[in-house]
C-alpha positions in Angstrom: 0.0 0.0 0.0 2.8 2.4 0.9 4.5 1.7 -2.4 1.3 2.4 -4.3 0.9 5.8 -2.5 4.5 6.7 -3.2 4.1 5.9 -6.9 0.9 7.9 -7.0 2.7 10.9 -5.4 5.6 10.7 -7.8 3.1 10.7 -10.7 1.6 13.9 -9.4 4.9 15.8 -9.0 5.4 16.8 -12.7 1.8 17.9 -13.0 2.1 20.1 -9.8 5.3 21.7 -11.0 4.1 22.5 -14.5 3.1 26.1 -15.1 1.1 25.4 -18.3 -1.7 23.2 -19.5 -0.5 22.4 -23.0 2.4 23.0 -25.4 2.0 23.2 -29.1 4.7 23.6 -31.8 4.0 26.2 -34.5 4.4 25.6 -38.2 7.7 27.5 -37.9 9.0 25.0 -35.3 8.6 27.3 -32.3 7.0 25.7 -29.3 4.5 27.9 -27.3 3.0 27.0 -24.0 -0.7 27.8 -23.2 -3.1 27.8 -20.3 -6.9 27.2 -20.7 -9.0 30.3 -19.9 -12.7 31.1 -20.1 -13.8 27.6 -18.9 -11.5 26.0 -21.4 -12.9 27.7 -24.4 -9.9 29.9 -25.1 -6.1 29.9 -24.6 -3.6 32.4 -23.2 0.2 32.2 -23.7 1.9 30.8 -20.5 5.4 31.2 -19.1 8.2 29.5 -21.0 11.8 29.8 -22.1 11.2 31.6 -25.4 13.9 32.9 -27.8 14.4 34.2 -31.3 11.4 35.4 -33.3 8.0 34.3 -31.9 4.7 34.6 -33.8 1.7 34.0 -31.6 -1.0 32.3 -33.7 -4.6 33.4 -33.6 -5.8 29.9 -32.9 -4.4 26.6 -31.9 -5.6 23.1 -32.6 -4.9 20.5 -29.9 -6.4 17.1 -29.5 -8.7 17.7 -32.5 -10.1 20.9 -31.0 -9.4 24.4 -32.1 -9.3 27.3 -29.6 -8.7 31.0 -30.1 -5.6 32.6 -28.4 -7.0 35.6 -26.5 -4.3 36.6 -24.0 -0.7 36.7 -23.0 -0.5 35.7 -19.3 1.2 37.5 -16.5 5.0 37.1 -16.7 4.7 34.8 -19.7 8.0 36.0 -21.4 9.7 37.5 -18.3 13.5 37.5 -18.6 13.5 35.8 -22.0 16.8 37.6 -22.8 17.2 35.9 -26.2 13.7 36.8 -27.4 14.2 39.1 -30.4 10.8 39.9 -31.8 7.2 39.2 -31.0 4.1 39.3 -33.2 0.8 39.7 -31.3 -2.2 38.7 -33.5 -5.7 40.3 -33.7 -7.2 37.6 -31.5 -5.2 38.7 -28.4 -7.2 41.0 -26.2 -4.9 41.4 -23.1 -1.2 41.6 -22.4 -0.7 40.5 -18.7 1.3 42.0 -15.9 5.1 41.9 -16.6 4.4 39.8 -19.7 7.6 40.9 -21.4 9.5 42.4 -18.5 13.3 42.2 -18.6 13.3 40.8 -22.2 16.6 42.8 -22.7 17.1 41.5 -26.3 13.6 42.3 -27.5 13.9 44.8 -30.4 10.6 44.6 -32.2 6.9 44.3 -31.0 4.0 44.2 -33.4 0.7 44.7 -31.5 -2.3 44.3 -33.8 -5.7 45.8 -33.4 -7.6 43.6 -30.9 -5.5 44.2 -27.8 -7.5 46.3 -25.3 -5.3 46.2 -22.2 -1.6 46.3 -21.5 -0.8 45.3 -17.9 1.4 47.0 -15.3 5.1 46.6 -16.1 4.3 44.7 -19.3 7.5 45.8 -21.1 9.5 46.8 -18.0 13.2 47.0 -18.7 13.0 46.0 -22.4 16.2 47.9 -22.9 16.7 47.1 -26.6 13.2 48.2 -27.6 13.5 51.4 -29.6 9.9 52.1 -30.8 6.3 51.2 -29.9 3.0 51.7 -31.6 -0.2 51.6 -29.5 -3.2 50.5 -31.6 -6.6 52.1 -31.7 -8.2 49.3 -29.7 -6.2 49.8 -26.5 -8.3 51.2 -23.6 -6.2 50.5 -20.6 -2.4 50.8 -20.0 -1.0 49.8 -16.6 1.4 51.7 -14.4 5.1 51.4 -15.6 4.1 49.5 -18.7 7.3 50.8 -20.5 9.4 51.8 -17.5 13.1 51.1 -17.8 13.0 50.9 -21.6 16.3 52.8 -21.9 16.5 52.7 -25.7 13.0 53.8 -26.4 13.1 56.8 -28.8 9.7 56.6 -30.6 6.2 56.3 -29.2 3.1 56.6 -31.4 -0.6 56.1 -30.5 -2.9 55.3 -33.4 -4.9 58.5 -34.2 -8.2 56.6 -33.9 -7.6 55.7 -30.3 -10.3 57.3 -28.1 -8.5 57.0 -24.8 -4.9 57.8 -25.5 -3.0 60.1 -27.9 0.4 61.2 -29.0 -0.6 64.8 -29.8 1.7 67.1 -31.6 4.1 64.3 -32.5 5.3 64.4 -28.9 6.7 60.8 -28.7 4.6 60.0 -25.6 1.4 58.3 -24.5 -1.1 60.9 -23.1 -4.4 60.0 -21.4 -6.7 62.2 -23.5 -9.4 62.9 -20.9 -7.0 64.0 -18.1 -4.1 65.4 -20.2 -1.8 63.2 -18.1 1.5 62.1 -19.8 1.7 58.4 -18.9 4.8 57.3 -20.8 7.6 59.3 -22.2 10.9 58.3 -23.9 14.3 59.8 -24.7 12.9 61.9 -27.5 9.7 63.2 -25.8 8.6 66.8 -26.1 6.0 67.6 -23.5 3.1 69.4 -25.2 1.8 72.6 -23.6 -1.6 71.0 -23.0 -0.3 68.4 -20.6 -1.3 69.1 -17.0 0.3 66.2 -15.2 3.3 64.0 -15.6 2.2 60.5 -14.5 3.8 57.9 -12.2 6.9 56.3 -13.7 6.4 58.4 -16.9 10.1 58.7 -17.7 11.4 56.0 -15.3 14.7 54.6 -16.6 15.0 56.9 -19.7 18.8 56.7 -19.4 19.5 58.7 -22.5 17.2 61.6 -21.6 19.6 64.6 -21.2 17.1 67.5 -20.8 13.4 68.1 -20.7 11.3 71.2 -20.7 8.3 71.1 -18.4 5.6 73.5 -19.8 3.7 75.9 -17.6 0.5 73.9 -18.1 1.9 71.2 -15.8 0.6 71.3 -12.2 1.7 68.0 -10.8 4.6 65.5 -11.2 3.8 62.0 -9.9 5.9 59.4 -8.1 9.1 58.2 -9.8 8.3 60.3 -12.9 12.0 60.8 -13.7 13.4 58.0 -11.5 16.8 56.8 -12.7 17.2 59.2 -15.6 21.0 59.0 -15.2 21.8 61.3 -18.1 19.5 64.2 -17.1 21.7 67.2 -16.3 19.3 70.0 -15.5 15.7 70.8 -15.1 13.6 73.8 -14.4 10.2 73.3 -12.7 7.8 76.1 -13.5 5.7 78.0 -10.9 2.6 76.2 -12.2 3.7 73.0 -10.4 2.2 72.7 -7.0 2.9 69.0 -6.3 6.0 66.9 -6.6 5.5 63.3 -5.5 8.1 61.1 -3.8 11.2 59.7 -5.6 10.5 61.9 -8.7 14.2 62.5 -9.4 15.8 59.7 -7.3 18.9 58.3 -8.9 19.4 61.1 -11.5 23.1 61.0 -11.0 24.0 63.5 -13.7 21.7 66.2 -12.4 23.8 69.3 -11.6 21.1 72.0 -11.5 17.5 72.0 -10.3 15.2 75.0 -9.9 12.4 74.6 -7.4 9.4 76.9 -7.8 7.8 79.1 -5.1 4.5 77.3 -5.8 5.4 74.1 -4.0 4.6 73.7 -0.3 6.3 70.3 0.3 9.2 68.3 -0.9 8.3 64.6 -0.8 10.3 61.6 0.5 13.5 60.8 -1.5 12.7 63.3 -4.2 16.4 63.9 -4.9 17.8 60.9 -3.2 21.2 59.9 -4.8 21.4 62.9 -7.1 25.2 62.8 -6.6 26.1 65.6 -9.0 24.1 68.3 -7.2 26.3 70.7 -5.2 23.7 73.1 -3.9 20.0 73.5 -3.5 17.7 76.5 -2.8 14.6 75.7 -0.8 11.8 78.1 -1.7 10.1 80.2 1.1 6.7 78.5 0.3 7.9 75.1 1.5 6.3 73.9 4.7 7.6 70.3 4.9 10.4 68.1 3.6 10.0 64.3 3.5 12.4 61.7 4.8 15.5 61.1 2.7 14.6 63.9 0.3 18.2 65.0 -0.3 20.0 62.0 1.2 22.9 60.5 -0.8 24.0 64.0 -1.9 27.1 65.9 -0.6 26.1 69.5 -0.8 28.6 72.3 -0.5 25.9 74.7 0.5 22.1 74.8 1.1 20.1 78.0 0.9 16.8 78.0 2.8 14.5 80.9 2.1 12.0 79.6 4.7 11.5 82.3 7.3 10.1 80.1 10.1 11.8 76.7 10.0 9.8 73.4 10.5 11.2 70.2 11.9 13.0 67.8 9.5 14.8 64.4 10.0 18.3 65.2 11.2 21.4 63.0 11.6 19.7 60.4 13.8 17.5 58.9 11.1 20.2 57.1 9.0 18.9 56.5 5.5 15.9 58.7 6.3 17.9 61.8 7.1 16.6 64.7 4.9 20.3 65.4 4.1 23.2 63.0 4.5 25.7 63.4 7.4 28.4 65.0 5.1 26.0 67.8 4.3 25.0 68.3 7.9 28.6 68.4 9.1 30.4 70.1 6.1 28.0 72.2 4.1 27.1 75.8 4.8 23.4 76.4 5.5 22.3 79.9 4.5 19.2 81.2 6.3 17.2 84.5 6.1 18.2 87.5 8.2 16.8 87.2 11.8 16.1 83.5 11.6 19.4 81.9 12.7 18.4 81.3 16.3 15.2 79.5 15.2 17.2 77.3 12.8 19.7 76.5 15.6 16.8 75.3 17.9 14.7 73.5 15.3 14.8 69.7 15.0 17.0 68.6 12.1 18.1 72.1 11.0 20.1 72.4 14.3 22.3 69.5 13.2 24.0 71.7 10.6 27.4 72.6 12.0 27.7 75.7 9.8 24.7 78.0 9.7 25.2 81.5 8.3 22.6 84.3 8.4 22.0 86.1 5.2 21.2 84.8 1.7 24.1 85.2 -0.7 23.2 87.4 -3.7 25.0 88.4 -6.9 27.8 85.9 -6.5 30.7 85.8 -8.9 31.7 82.5 -10.5 35.4 81.5 -10.6 37.3 78.3 -11.1 38.1 76.2 -8.0 41.8 76.4 -8.0 44.3 78.0 -5.7 46.2 81.0 -7.2 49.3 82.8 -6.1 48.7 85.8 -3.7 45.0 84.8 -3.4 43.4 83.6 -0.1 40.0 82.1 0.5 37.9 82.4 3.7 34.6 80.9 4.7 31.9 83.4 5.5 32.5 82.8 9.2 36.1 84.1 8.7 37.9 80.7 8.8 40.7 80.3 6.3 40.2 77.6 3.5 43.3 76.2 1.7 41.4 74.8 -1.3 37.6 75.4 -1.4 35.4 72.7 -2.8 33.3 73.3 -6.0 30.0 74.9 -5.1 31.3 76.4 -1.9 30.6 80.1 -1.2 33.7 81.9 0.1 35.4 85.3 0.4 38.3 85.6 -2.2 41.0 87.9 -0.9 43.4 89.3 -3.5 45.6 92.1 -2.1 43.3 94.5 -0.4 40.2 93.4 -2.4 37.6 91.0 -1.0 35.0 89.4 -3.3 32.3 86.9 -2.4 32.5 84.0 -4.9 31.1 80.5 -5.5 33.7 78.0 -6.6 33.3 76.0 -9.8 
């Protein structure tokens, strides 16, 4: 009896481990795996080790019965790095969550009319994908559907699509009813009619070097420019009132950022890891700064225009410090006239070792190198042998003193 039970259990093991119902070889010799859906009346493509050029058929005959292929299942092609191209037929209505995520060798996708939904992260990190066309039938596109597509340079939505558009040849996917830019790429130009930049819109656009945000935009959602490692500068217009968390996290080439007076809060990790920033000016309108907002950045100086300081996370919060410890200990914090005592007694701000009253104005730019007969002094009077780039100092040459910012 025990032997019979063991034999029965062993017979069940392959069935339990299998992630598909059937496998069928196409006429071109490519084997595709399927699961039954809709009470066994239809098929969806299941997870498998796909490679090369794959043509999904509209229908499949198995055991003398023909069924239509109506979907691509969740994670079906995930991490198929040797997948080169995919042809999705008219019969397919849905592309599942993460269906083609991390297919780093995928260069071509042909989505025919018939597809109505593209799931979250469907093409996440398809780094070789250079272009995408969204057909007129698509009515739902999930969050981060094309995030991390570092080579994406062309996006086009069929002009007959009623839900999404690529107005003004902008190289983006815009939700028509809300004027929200959902997906951008390295060549996107944001139209003046866009009012919101959506979650993960430019996430991972590694070749994006600059972008103009028009004055029509009022909000920038979470991770909108996350990991845009080539982005060097950005000006946020005064029309923007809301910047969500992690918007510029990991933008390691960002050297300049202008924050508008219209924002009242800087969210968590907004500029986390923006290692090329050397200074930041916090507008007077700001009333809160989230945890880790500027962590991972070694600032030379911070200018706060806030008259009455509010509490922030100081040096005791580790990765959740608003600024990293190097900034607290080595940077100069410039504060408005008459506010220095408040800053020195306010949680977080009091952790700055160097707080100077007075906002520097009209500063001359010079190169950061020591010259003969020239001395440099911090604004508190202490001598500096070789000032760091971005540091504001007094340059003394003979009897002449000039306030400068080092380059």
